[in-house]
Structures are given as C-alpha cells and as structure tokens.
C-alpha positions as CSV (number, residue, x, y, z in Angstrom):
1,X,0.1,0.0,0.0
2,X,1.5,3.3,-1.1
3,X,1.4,6.2,1.2
4,X,-1.1,8.9,0.6
5,X,0.8,11.8,-0.8
6,X,-1.4,14.3,1.0
7,X,-0.4,13.1,4.3
8,X,3.1,14.5,5.2
9,X,5.5,12.3,6.9
10,X,6.7,13.0,10.5
11,X,9.5,15.6,10.7
12,X,12.3,14.2,12.9
13,X,13.9,17.7,13.0
14,X,10.9,19.6,14.3
15,X,9.5,16.9,16.4
16,X,6.0,17.4,15.1
17,X,3.6,14.7,16.0
18,X,5.5,13.7,19.2
19,X,4.8,16.7,21.3
20,X,2.6,14.8,23.7
21,X,5.1,12.1,24.2
22,X,8.1,14.4,24.9
23,X,10.0,13.7,28.1
24,X,9.9,16.4,30.7
25,X,12.7,19.0,30.7
26,X,15.1,19.5,33.8
27,X,13.3,22.8,34.3
28,X,9.9,21.1,34.4
29,X,11.2,18.3,36.8
30,X,12.6,20.9,39.2
31,X,10.1,23.8,39.4
32,X,12.4,25.6,42.0
33,X,15.4,25.6,39.7
34,X,14.6,28.9,38.0
35,X,13.4,30.8,41.1
36,X,13.8,30.7,44.9
37,X,10.8,29.3,46.8
38,X,11.0,30.4,50.5
39,X,9.7,27.9,53.0
40,X,6.7,28.8,55.2
41,X,9.1,29.3,58.3
42,X,11.0,32.1,56.7
43,X,14.0,30.0,55.8
44,X,15.0,29.7,52.2
45,X,15.8,26.0,51.5
46,X,18.4,26.9,49.0
47,X,20.3,29.9,50.7
48,X,19.7,28.8,54.2
49,X,18.9,32.5,55.3
50,X,16.3,33.4,57.9
51,X,13.7,36.3,57.9
52,X,14.8,39.1,60.3
53,X,12.5,39.9,63.3
54,X,10.6,43.3,63.1
55,X,12.7,46.2,64.6
56,X,9.7,47.2,67.0
57,X,9.7,43.8,68.6
58,X,13.4,44.1,69.6
59,X,12.9,47.7,70.6
60,X,10.0,46.7,72.9
61,X,12.1,44.0,74.6
62,X,14.9,46.5,75.3
63,X,12.5,49.1,76.7
64,X,10.8,46.6,79.0
65,X,14.1,45.1,80.1
66,X,15.5,48.6,81.0
67,X,12.3,49.4,82.9
68,X,12.5,46.2,84.9
69,X,16.1,46.8,85.7
70,X,15.5,50.5,86.6
71,X,12.7,49.4,89.0
72,X,15.0,46.8,90.7
73,X,17.8,49.3,91.1
74,X,15.4,51.9,92.6
75,X,13.9,49.3,95.0
76,X,17.1,47.8,96.3
77,X,20.3,49.7,95.3
78,X,20.2,53.4,94.3
79,X,17.6,56.1,93.6
80,X,17.8,59.4,92.0
81,X,16.4,62.3,94.0
82,X,15.9,66.0,93.1
83,X,16.8,68.8,95.6
84,X,13.7,71.1,95.8
85,X,14.9,73.9,98.2
86,X,17.9,75.6,99.5
87,X,18.0,74.0,102.9
88,X,21.3,72.2,102.1
89,X,23.2,75.1,100.4
90,X,25.9,75.3,99.3
91,X,26.5,71.5,99.6
92,X,23.3,70.9,97.6
93,X,21.6,73.4,95.4
94,X,18.0,73.5,94.2
95,X,17.8,71.5,91.0
96,X,20.6,69.2,91.9
97,X,20.1,65.5,91.2
98,X,21.7,63.2,93.7
99,X,22.2,59.4,93.8
100,X,21.2,57.7,97.1
101,X,22.7,54.5,98.2
102,X,20.0,52.3,99.6
103,X,22.3,49.4,100.5
104,X,25.1,51.0,102.5
105,X,23.2,50.9,105.8
106,X,22.9,47.2,105.6
107,X,26.5,47.0,105.7
108,X,27.4,49.8,108.3
109,X,25.5,52.0,110.8
110,X,24.4,55.5,110.0
111,X,27.3,57.9,111.0
112,X,27.5,61.6,111.9
113,X,28.2,63.6,109.0
114,X,26.3,61.4,106.6
115,X,23.8,63.2,104.2
116,X,20.7,61.1,104.4
117,X,17.3,61.1,102.4
118,X,14.6,60.1,104.9
119,X,10.7,60.0,104.9
120,X,9.0,62.4,107.4
121,X,5.7,60.5,106.9
122,X,4.5,59.5,110.5
123,X,7.2,61.5,112.3
124,X,7.5,65.1,110.9
125,X,4.5,64.8,108.7
126,X,1.2,63.1,108.8
127,X,1.2,59.6,107.2
128,X,1.4,60.1,103.3
129,X,-1.6,59.0,101.1
130,X,-0.9,58.1,97.6
131,X,-3.1,59.1,94.8
132,X,-6.3,57.0,94.4
133,X,-6.2,57.2,90.5
134,X,-4.1,54.3,89.3
135,X,-2.7,56.3,86.3
136,X,-1.7,59.2,88.6
137,X,0.0,56.7,90.9
138,X,1.8,55.0,88.0
139,X,3.0,58.5,86.7
140,X,4.2,59.5,90.1
141,X,6.3,56.2,90.2
142,X,7.7,56.7,86.8
143,X,8.7,60.4,87.6
144,X,10.4,59.4,90.8
145,X,12.5,56.8,89.0
146,X,14.5,59.5,87.4
147,X,14.3,62.1,90.1
148,X,11.9,64.5,88.4
149,X,9.5,64.2,91.4
150,X,9.2,62.4,94.5
151,X,7.0,62.0,97.6
152,X,6.5,65.4,99.2
153,X,7.4,64.0,102.7
154,X,11.1,63.1,101.7
155,X,13.7,65.2,103.3
156,X,17.5,65.5,102.8
157,X,19.6,66.5,105.9
158,X,23.0,65.9,107.5
159,X,23.2,63.7,110.5
160,X,24.7,65.5,113.6
161,X,23.8,63.1,116.3
162,X,23.4,59.3,116.4
163,X,21.7,57.4,119.3
164,X,23.3,58.2,122.7
165,X,24.8,61.4,121.6
166,X,24.4,64.6,123.6
167,X,24.0,67.4,121.0
168,X,24.2,71.1,122.3
169,X,23.9,74.5,120.9
170,X,26.1,76.2,121.6
171,X,29.4,76.6,123.5
172,X,31.1,79.8,124.3
173,X,32.4,80.2,120.8
174,X,29.0,79.6,119.3
175,X,29.8,76.0,118.0
176,X,27.6,73.1,118.2
177,X,29.0,70.4,120.3
178,X,28.4,66.5,120.4
179,X,29.3,64.8,123.5
180,X,31.2,67.9,124.5
181,X,33.4,68.0,121.4
182,X,33.0,71.1,119.2
183,X,32.3,70.7,115.6
184,X,34.2,72.9,113.0
185,X,31.5,73.3,110.5
186,X,32.9,76.0,108.2
187,X,33.7,73.6,105.5
188,X,30.1,72.7,104.8
189,X,27.6,75.2,106.3
190,X,26.4,78.2,104.2
191,X,29.1,80.8,104.0
192,X,28.8,83.3,106.7
193,X,25.9,81.5,108.6
194,X,26.0,80.8,112.3
195,X,26.0,77.0,113.4
196,X,22.6,77.8,114.9
197,X,20.7,80.7,116.2
198,X,18.5,78.4,118.1
199,X,19.6,77.0,121.5
200,X,19.0,73.4,122.3
201,X,20.3,70.5,124.2
202,X,19.3,66.9,123.5
203,X,20.3,63.4,124.1
204,X,19.4,61.4,121.0
205,X,17.2,58.5,122.0
206,X,17.8,55.0,120.9
207,X,16.7,54.4,117.3
208,X,16.8,58.2,116.6
209,X,18.9,60.7,114.7
210,X,19.4,64.5,115.1
211,X,19.7,66.1,111.6
212,X,20.3,69.6,110.5
213,X,20.4,71.3,107.1
214,X,23.8,73.0,106.0
215,X,22.0,76.2,105.4
216,X,21.1,76.7,109.0
217,X,19.2,80.0,108.6
218,X,16.8,78.4,106.1
219,X,16.4,74.8,107.1
220,X,13.3,73.0,108.6
221,X,15.2,70.5,110.7
222,X,15.4,68.8,114.0
223,X,15.8,72.2,115.8
224,X,12.2,73.2,114.8
225,X,10.6,69.8,115.5
226,X,11.3,69.4,119.3
227,X,7.6,69.3,119.9
228,X,7.1,66.3,117.6
229,X,7.4,62.7,118.7
230,X,11.0,61.9,119.2
231,X,11.8,65.5,120.4
232,X,12.9,66.5,116.9
233,X,14.8,63.4,116.0
234,X,13.8,61.2,113.2
235,X,13.7,57.3,113.3
236,X,16.6,55.5,111.8
237,X,13.9,53.3,110.2
238,X,12.7,56.2,108.1
239,X,16.1,56.7,106.4
240,X,16.0,55.8,102.7
241,X,19.7,55.9,102.2
242,X,22.9,57.9,102.1
243,X,23.4,60.6,99.4
244,X,26.9,60.0,98.0
245,X,27.2,61.8,94.7
246,X,25.7,64.7,92.7
247,X,25.1,63.5,89.1
248,X,23.3,66.5,87.6
249,X,24.0,69.2,86.3
250,X,27.2,68.1,84.7
251,X,29.1,71.1,86.1
252,X,28.3,70.1,89.7
253,X,29.3,66.4,89.4
254,X,31.1,65.5,92.8
255,X,31.0,63.1,95.7
256,X,29.6,63.9,99.1
257,X,32.2,62.7,101.6
258,X,31.9,63.0,105.5
259,X,33.6,66.1,106.7
260,X,36.8,65.6,108.7
261,X,35.2,67.3,111.8
262,X,33.1,64.1,112.4
263,X,36.3,62.1,112.5
264,X,37.7,63.5,115.7
265,X,38.9,60.8,118.0
266,X,37.6,62.7,121.1
267,X,34.1,62.6,119.6
268,X,34.1,59.0,119.1
269,X,35.7,58.2,122.4
270,X,33.0,60.3,124.2
271,X,30.4,58.6,122.4
272,X,31.6,55.2,123.4
273,X,31.6,56.2,127.0
274,X,28.3,57.7,126.7
275,X,26.6,54.7,125.2
276,X,28.3,52.1,127.4
277,X,26.0,50.3,129.8
278,X,26.1,51.3,133.6
279,X,27.2,47.9,134.5
280,X,30.2,48.3,132.1
281,X,31.1,51.7,133.3
282,X,30.8,50.6,137.0
283,X,32.9,47.5,136.3
284,X,35.6,49.6,134.8
285,X,35.6,52.1,137.6
286,X,35.8,49.2,140.1
287,X,38.7,47.6,138.1
288,X,40.5,51.0,138.1
289,X,40.0,51.5,141.9
290,X,41.3,48.0,142.6
291,X,44.4,48.7,140.5
292,X,45.1,51.9,142.4
293,X,44.8,50.0,145.8
294,X,47.2,47.3,144.7
295,X,49.7,49.9,143.5
296,X,49.5,51.7,146.8
297,X,50.0,48.6,149.0
298,X,52.9,47.7,146.9
299,X,54.5,51.0,147.5
300,X,54.0,50.7,151.3
301,X,55.6,47.3,151.3
C-alpha cells in the first residue's frame, strides 16, 4: 500500500507529532530551579537564610528590660532624688540630682556627717496618702524613678547626732558640740551662717537621729521639731539611704564625703563612754579602783 501523498511524513527535525510524548525537561522536573521558593518558616531552602524579626519587637524587649532593671535598682540599690529647696546650700543646690545608696546601711550603721534622705511620713508629717487614681500613681512612680518628682514627705539633711549622743548649741564660741566635742563646720555650712541661732540640748534616744540642714538659717530640721514625737529626732527606720554623689547638672558632678570634723577621735571616744551600759562603766571604775589600791599597797611594802 502506497502512502497517501497528501499526508506528510513525520519531521524528525521539528519533532512534530510527538509533542505529547516528549520527556519533561530539567526545568519542568525541578520547578524551583529557576526561582527561589522560600519555606513557610521564613528559611530559604536553597540559601539557608532566615527572615529578620521586626525592629519594633526588639525595641519593645529592650525598653521593657530597661524598665524592669531600673525598678529593681530603685527598690534595692540606688535611687535618684531632686533637691527642691535651698536648705542644704551650698553643699546641695536647688535642682541638683543626687544618687542615694540604699544598700550602705545594711553593711554599716548610720554615721555622723552622713547626708541622708528620709521620709518624714508619720514623724515630721502626717502619714502620706498616695493618689487613688491608678494612672496618677503610675505617673508618680515613673517620675520618681529619674528624680523628676518624689513624695512630698522626703527630706535631705545631714546627720549630726546618732543614738546616745548629747547634742548642744552652743558653746562659748557659738559652736555646736556633740558629747562635749566642738564641731568645726565652716567647710560645709552656708558661708557666713552661724552654726545655729536656736539654742538646744538633747540626748538622742535609741533608734533616733538628730539632723540639720547645711543652710542653718533656712532649714526646717530637728531644731524646729522638738515638739514632735522623738523630740525633733527622726527614726533610723525612716532613712531611705545615704546621698553619695551629685550627678546633675554636669558642672556640679562631685561626691559627698563625710567632713573631717566628724572623724575627731575625742568625739568617738566620748560617744563610746556615753553609750556604754552602767554595768560596764561601773565595772571599769571598780577595776581601776582595785588597780590603784594594789599599787598603793606595793609602795607601802
């Protein structure tokens, strides 16, 4: 049978008539060969890269961590306070920001000459009542974290007398004395100010502190609170911490050391005798008397 001339023979070159039976190409067999197809988890199977997290998520984590750390520092270690008045001039000026160490008095007792921040709530002032509005209370907490604002019952003063001290104003030279030892206060009280224009004589009770401002003519301190509970002293338990450095403004950055006058050996020795128990003092006197008698007997023999 002869082929029909009207029917063309298959063209081997063009591949006509075998298109449906053609084997799939490499591109068809690997659909991902031409372009990258990222996996649902954000990782590209070919390149191995991961999709970056949004910036706002990292920023929120940093802000929350910083806030938590600040709250913990304020609660247990240090806190910033702002100086609102001139009662501690020229040591501290209005507008100064100070750092207060809240841990130091767990390691050592409060000492004369320390500048302390304390709460007057319940002693010098009525018990403080916080704002009832939760948003206002939150705002107060936030502003107090950076020393912009703080409770209105917080004070900053210098410790002059600790428990057992006999604090007097004044001796013949107009000086404040502690246990009979005169304080040389020119290095820290306001220039030209008298140590005190108010006369007083008090023995600091157990658990109390006698505090005064460095600007003696403009300081509401223990001298004006003798009619309050404690006879003008504040409870040691009300102390928030010790102010140890000025951090703002930058031009006033400096530490706040204890003045040398409070390091007098005589002051400390007098305090040790004043705070000794009657039995200890009596026992010491008896031992001294016995020693004198023995010495006299030896001389006679």
